Structures are given as structure tokens and as C-alpha cells.
C-alpha angles and dihedrals in degrees: 000000000000089000089072097049092088091050106066091166090061091049089050092051091049090051092050093048091047092052092048087056093052097263105125097162103045133173125191106232101175139018125183124180135205118261122261112278094025099088104056097170101020149355131273123215121186104204133191117198126188133191113244092207128085102280092061096213115187129205128192121198142159117228115203108194132181120241108262100196107114095219091053092047091052091053098055137024092256099151093047090049093053091045087056095053093043089049091051093054096040102037113015105036093047089056089052090050090049089052088053090054095046091051094039091235110193131220095029114250110245113186105138135044115264113266110225104179140347138201120200096177113131111267088009101070106152145150126204107208139180113272100237092191088074088063093049101264120143136197111244112244103254092213090062126081120246108247131210096273094051093048092050091053092045094051091046090051094048089050091061094040094052089042090072091061095050094047094044094049089048097049103027107023095164092053091047091050090050097052094045089058091058101075137059129242096237092182088061088050088054091050091056090068124072092222093070092050091046089051091053090048091051094053090043088063088055090050094051090051092058092069119089119216110231092026103048101032095129091054093041090056093048093044091052092096090063095086115162093264094041095051087058091047094049091050093046095047093054091043091058099034123122108224128206088216110039144144140191100275131215085227104194102060108165117128093257087072094059134073125200138201118210141205120208111237136172087263095049134267115343123197108236104166138019145182130212117230135196117030097184093115099046114148140154114264148113113316085231089074091064094041098046094044092053096042099044097043093047114031140054138241090268089061095038088060088068092058096124091054092050092048089052091050090050094048093045090052093047092045095049092049096044089053090050088053090052105258137109111253094191089062096041101044116357119199089242090059091049090055092045090051090051092056091048106035110022086092086075090064090041091057092046089051092057089067100031095052091052089050090052092052099049113120111256094240091053099052115132132192142170093279095064093092099251123131114236097263090051091048091053089051092048091049091049090057101035120124116254140153097283095176093057092042094051093048095049096043092047089051090049093052092050089049092051089050092050095051091045093241099117 
């Protein structure tokens, strides 16, 4: 509990939430925090509160709080990122829930944790969220590879999530236009600073080194256009592009921002439900940006080879849900357009995966984050030289590049 004593705003939020849940005399009995390197723009506190009176009520919540150190806040768009997530939970998600009610969607679509309370005050940006662990959800181990069952569930979930955007823009275009003007393109904010481009250039050198002359010549030739400057340009162009077929994206789609619930089967544990976490990087863009980022940063060549099946699962899920909401999916986002987008824009997720996969494979004792006291240029340099599982990285990136070549998306 001592960890919260220097954060009176968090204690105040916990008190308010407790009182709103009928706990007027609360005591904090347990606080757990996220591990170093897992909260890149903020801190996570998993809090247990109990009533000190006779009925012994207990409340579990997750507090997501922005970093308050001024140096850290100057290095990254922390306030804008928290404003995005707060906006998602207070302005975007409620519209989706209203659409559910209007269309009598049953069963109710659950794809995010419940948001209990928010604070948007400067230096006190926070969200109090449902603790999904209480309901049996688990974070996927970032060192592990997403298997076929996980990817199927993820693509099905994204189909329903993106379906809201397509139906809302079709039926209520003015409302859709209004809500999409309410958040910031944080990726574009990143691109305004040299450090992000330098970071992409550093990992691009690692990527180029995974290819073996004499064995990978076809890929080497095709990848030749991804020079250090051009890899930054390609990423930036897709980040800022206006798409004819677009949706409100999750934005930050690595497996750390997902939680899964499992059933035990004769063949092992099977993921049967999931929730999406962290909407700080929401933006409007091609759905392929979400899908390719998640797939390529989390899975392996064996799974990539099933891409057509996953795209069909995604499109079937999106189509079914868009019809349930009262619109025509074949007009709004045909399967042929989805496949065309993959060939054109999956490289955005590929480039993200170059950095994210390295981050996943850093040795625990070598993890770095914004609170380590470095300035951003120093942090980029430290990350460029940090120890990680190079053998696993090289194998997975080489497999990814071959896959991109094979599906004509490189």
C-alpha cells in the first residue's frame, strides 16, 4: 500500500469509487503493480478495497494512472494518450452500447473491461477499470507465440469491434464524423519526433540482418525498397492516410493489450473469450492495421500461412454483426477490399512488429522504460543495444518477411 502514499489523487479516486459502490468506510487491503517495462505511458495498480463495517463488502479495481514526472511527460504524449482512452470510454464506447440497445443485440457484445470512473485533470489522468482477473481472464505471456486458436478468437473479436464503426458511419454519418474528431492520432505525434524514426531505422538494421544471401535472395530483392529512410516514410504515410474503407481502430494491438479466458479441454486450454485493453492509440484507419499489427507481432510463420482462413473468420464476424446492426457489409467493406487492403497496408503492422517483437524478447532484467531517467535520444540508444533473444527474433522476422513476400504484401 505504501506505493500509493505519494499519489494522493489515486487514493482520492479509490475513495470516491468505493463510496459510489456503497463502501463508506474503506480500507485498501492489497495493491499490485505492473512490472517494469509493461506500462510505457503510465502505471497500473490492481487494488482490493474492503469495507471495515459489518457487511464486509469487497471491491476489486484496476487503476490506470498517467506518469506524473515532468521529464517523462515531456518525452512522450502522455496526456494526449490518456485523453484518448478516457474519450473512448466516455464518448465512443457508450455510443456503441446505445447502438446495441437500439438494435436489440443479444447477447450483449463484451469486448472491453467496464470503465468505473475517470479523471481527466492535468497530472491526474486516470481510469478506474474492472479487474478482469476476478472473472478469470489472464494476460497472454508476451514471450509465447500466439497459436491458431488465439488468432481465430482475436480476428473474430476485431470483426465485431470494427463492425460498430462501419454500421455507425452508414446509419449515423454525422455522429460518426463527430466522434472521430474527438481523439488524437498519437502515432502521428510520435512521427513528429526524430527519436521514433531513429528507432524504426535501428530495428530495420536488425531486420535486414535476418536475411541470408543465397537463400533469401527473392525476399532481399523485394525488401530492398525498405531503406532506413523509406521504412519511416512507408510507416508514416499509412499512419496519416485517409482510407475509403476505414474504422475506429484499437491502435495498440500487441498481445499485452488483450486478456483471455480459457476452457480446459482434452487437447489443452482453449481460449473462449477475450477483452481488448488500452485504447490510448485509437485512430481512424484501415482495419488491416489492427489485424496485421496483432498477427505479425504475436504469431509465427506456421500461423501466418493460414492468413486466408483468418481473414475469412474476420470478415464473417464483421459481416454477421454489421447485418445484426442493420447495415449491408458487402457494400461497406467487401471481402475483396479487405484482401486488397492487406496487400497494400499490412506492411504497417509488419513494421510495428519489428520493434514490438524485439520488446517482447528483451530479458526481464534488461527491461527499460520512460522512468529510468534517460532522455528520449538516450532511451533509443539504450533500446538499440539492449540484450534480447536474437535467435528467436531472427527466426520469426525471417519467417514474417517470407510470408509477406508470398502473399505479395511486401
